[in-house]
N, C-alpha and C positions, 0 to 999 in steps of 0.2 A: 526494402527494409532488410538489414543484415541481422543474422543470428549468430550467437556464440554458444558453444557448449558450456556446461556447468563446470567442467574440469579444465585445467590448463590456463585459467585466468587469474592465477594467484600472484603474479608478479607484474611489475610495470609501473608507469609513472603515476597511476591513480592512487595506489596504496599509500605511498608516503604523504601524498596530499591529504588523504582522508585522516591519517594518523596525526599529522601536524595540526589539522584543524581542531582536534580535541583540546590542544593546549594553547591555542592562539586566540587572537581576537575574533569575534564573530564576523563571519563573512557576510557582506550585504549585496554581493553581485547577483544578477539574475541567474536562474538555474541553467540557462542554455550553455554556459561555459563548461558544464560537465560533459557535454556531448562529445567533445574531442577525445575523451578517454572513457566513453561509456562502456567499452568492452573490457576495461581494466578495473571497474569499480567493485566487482564481486570479490569478497574476501572468503577464505576457507573458514569453515566452522572451527573456532579456536580451541574449544574445550571438550567437545563430546566425541568427535572422531569416529562416528558410526559408519561413515561411508555410505554406500548404496545398500548395505544389508539392512533387513528389518531390525528395528531397535528391539531389544529384549524388554521383558516386563520391568526389570529393575531400571533400565534406561528411561523408559516412559515415566515411571514413578518419579525419578529424579527430575525429569523435565517438568512434570506437573507441580512438583514442589517449588521449583524455581519460578513458575508462572502463577503462583497463588494470587488471586484477584486482590487488587487494592481498590476499594470502593470509593472512587472520587467522581466528581461530575465536571462537565465542561459547559461553557456558555453556548446556548442554542440561539442567542440573540440574532435575529435576521435569517435564521435557517428556514423558517416558513416561507419567507420571501424567495429565497434561493430555490426551494422545492417547487413553489408555485410557478416561477418563471421557467424552470426546467421542464415542467409538465405542460406548458402551453401548446407545444407541438409534439406529435408522435416522434419517437426515436426510431429511425429506420435500422432495424437489426434483422439480418438475414438468417439467423440461427435460431434454434428452438431451445438450446441448452448451453449454458456457459457457467464458469466459476469466477468468483471475485475474492481476492484476499487483500486486506489492508496490511500494510507493513507492520513489523514488530515494534516494540516500544523503543524510544530513544530517551536520552536525558532531557531533550527539549519537551517531549510529551510529559515526562515525569514532573518537570519543574514549570511547565506551562509557559513556554515562550514561543514567539513566532520563529520558525526554524529556518536555518540556512539550508541550502540544497545539499551540502555534503556532510551533514551531521550523521554519524554512524549509529547503528543499533547499540544499545547497552546490553549487558549480560542477560537481563530479563528478556529483552527483545530477541536476542539470538536464540534463547531457549523457546520462546513463543513460536518463532519461525520454524524451529526444528519440530515442535509438537504439531504445528499445522502441516508440515511436510509429511509426517507420519500419518496424519489423518487423511491426506490426499493421495497417499501411495497407491491405493487400489482403485482409485476413480479413473474413468476413461478419458483422461486429459491428453490431448494430442499436441497442444502448443501452449507456450507461456509467453505472454507479452506484458511488459512491465514499464512503469515509469523509470526514467534513468536518473532520478534523484537517489542518492546513495542508500537511504533507508529502505526504499522499495526495491531497488536493484539487488541489494544484499539479501533481502528476504526472498526474492525470486530465485537467486542463485542457490540458496539453501534448499529450497523446494526442488529445484532442477537437479541437484545432486542426488536427491533421494529417489525421484521418479524417473531419472534418466533422460531428460529432455534438454534442449537448448533454450536460451532466453533471448527474446527479441525485444529491442528497445522500441517503445512507442512514446515519444515526447509529449503527445497530447494527454497522456495519463498523469502528468505531473500535478502536484498540488498547486493551489492558487499561490501566486507569488505576492508576498506582502511588502516588498520594497523596503522603505526606510524603517518599517516596524520590526524587521528581522533582528532578533536578539533581545527585544523588549518583551514584557509580560503580555500573554494572550488571555489572561484571566477575564478581561472584559471585552473579549472579541465580539464585534458586531459585524456580521457578514455583509450588511448593507452599506457600510462605510468603505469608500474606496481609499486604499492606503496610498500615501505619497510615493510616487515612483514605483507603484505596484500595479497589479491587474485590477481592472474594474470588475464588479460582480457580473455584469452582463458579458464582458469579454471572457471571463473565466468560464462561465457556463457554456458559452458558445464553443470555446476551445475544448473543454472537457467532453462535451457531447460529440464533437468531431473525433476526438481521440478514442472514445469508446467505440464509435462506429468503425473507425479504422482498425482497432484491435480485433473486432469481430467480423472482419471482411472476407473470411475464407472458410471453407469447409473444415470440419474437424473441431472437436470440442476444445475451447480455449479457456485458459486460466489467465485473468487479468490481475496483476499485482500493482496496487496503486495506493491511494490515500483517502483519508476520511472525507475531505471536501468533494473529491470525485465520486465517492460512493453516494453522497447526498445528491449530487447531480443525477447519478444513475437511478436512484430510488425515485426521485422526483419525476424524472423523464418517463419512468415506467409506471408512475402513479401508484407506488407502493408505500405503505406506512414505514416510518423510521422507528426502529426499536433498539434499545441499548445493546442487545446481544448482536445486532448487525454491525455496529460500528466499533466493536472492541478491537484492540490491536491483534493482528494475526489470527482472526477468527474466520475461517473459510466459509464461504456462502455458495450455495448452489442455486442458480436461477433457471427456472423452467417455464416455457410458454404453456399457458393453460387457457384454452378457449381464446378469447380476444385479449386476455391480460397475461399477467406473469405471477409466478409464485416463487418466493425465496425461502430457502431452508438452511438454517445454520447447521454446520456439520460438526462443530465442536460442542461437546456436552456443555449445557448451560452453566454448570458449576465451574467449568474451566475457562469460560469466556469473561475476562476481566472487563468491567466497564471502562470506556476510554478515559485516559487522563486529560488529553486534549485532542481536538479533532483533526489537526493537520498532520 
């Protein structure tokens, strides 16, 4: 698995592709096509420019203002089935502590559509990622492994710039691929329905569990940057309850082994963790 530093990845063929996707027809191809340029998908923080220095109080206040929660709900139809299937077998994890971060908000989240692989973060999502990075700055993270879908990869790059680590791609952490549904409304999402030319629920769960295990396959505390669907697979596999504050965009979570089970702790103050607009 290759790793790339958070800096020096600001140019290259991936950036025009991401920008052009914002004004073009929705892409329906499967996400693996991003892999060819996965080391070029990270974009620099466009408006804050804090670099690696700690953000000042005024900076943090501005970020919090930009990430004011919008209280919306998303469909949980079929989620209990996903979580039950994921929890049928123990998940082999060789570590006692790790972190998880869902990507920042996209326009696809805000408007509730099935998202293409290369949809970028919107301004709110960029601010959310920066706020999460500041929250994670002083935690003992040694590695960052991320989905190479653009929304997660950009979120990971923003965190990496702040805490001074490289980002390693883990394709198994990608969101479920919804095939022909990409670009259409996800308001009535039912996770038990297999989308045409997309991943089956069973296939997604198996792939996500393998991706989680691969991301946590080495010593050193790891931060996984991924998606809402993968987080539900993780919580189900560890037999943990699902709470709204866990699935919010860019809300960092600390997972710790506790006896024979696991404990999850949200690291962002509850008032700052916006409920998710959509889960993917």
